N, C-alpha and C positions, 0 to 999 in steps of 0.2 A: 477592556477586551478589544482586540483588533477586529475590524470588520472583515478585512480580506487577508487571506493567508499567503504564504510563499511556497515555492516548490524546491525540493532538494534536487541536486544535479542528476540523480539517477532516475527521477520520476518519468521523464519523457521517454528515454529508451526502454524502461521497464514496461510502460504502457504500450509502446509500439510492439514489443514482443508478445505481450498478453493478447493484443488484438489479432495476432496471427493464429491464435488457437481457435479452431472451429467450435462454434456453439457458446463461446465465452463472450460476454459483453462487458465493457468498461465504461463507467461514468466518472469523469473527473470532477472532484468536489473541492479541490484545493483553494479555489477562489472564494468559497463560502466563508472561510475564516472562523473566528471564535472557537478554535480548537477542533473543528470538524475534520475528520480524517481526509486524506488526500484523494482517495478514489474508492469507488464501489465496484465490485465485480459481481455480475450475475452469472451463475453457473448451476446447471442441473436443477433449476427451480428455486434456488436459494440466492440470497444477497450477502455479500461479504464486504465489510469495511476494512480498509487498510491505510495505515499511516506509513509512508515511505521515509526512511532515513538513509543517508548516503554512507555506504560502507567505506568510502575513501576518506571520510572525515574521522578525526579522533573521537573516541567514545564520549568525551565531554561535549562535543559539538552535535552528537546524535541524541542527546537527551530530549525528552518531551518538553515543550514549552509549558508555562503555567496554564494557558488555555487548553492545550492538548491534555494535560494531566486532569484538569477539571472535566473535560468531555469524557475521557476514558472512565473516570470514577463515577460519573453520573449516568453513563449509557448502560442500559439494561440488556442490550444485545451484544453480539459479537463485534469485536474490533481488534485487529492485530497490527503490531509494528513489524515491518519487513525491511530487509536490506537488499535482498536479491530476488531474482525471478524464482529461484528454487524455493525460497521462503514462501512466496505466494502459492506456488504449485503444491507445496506440502500442506498448507492450510486448506486448499481446495481438494486435496486428495488425488492430485494428478501425478502419476508416476511417469518418469521418462524412460525411454528405451535404453538398454545397456549401451554405454559409450556416448550418450547424448551430451553434446557440449551446451552448457548454459552460459551465455555471454556476460553474466553479471557476477 
């Protein structure tokens, strides 16, 4: 198992956009490694774990690593794989206004 993880290219801009949402908190976990998801979002009294994969990469490059698969299989709580800001907002139940542009 790797001690430290790496980040996908969309993680930094994704987190930057999430941090603009009032009341939402983001904790970056990607440096934990060992399959731990990339970040945790605190929203409305709940915590959500997310594994970010880059939508610009081919599907074969977006697969979970063996460590990530093991973490997801053993974790008894929520964890979601996301590609875009819209994916995260959908998990959180945050609806955008009509015509909102989501930059991912």
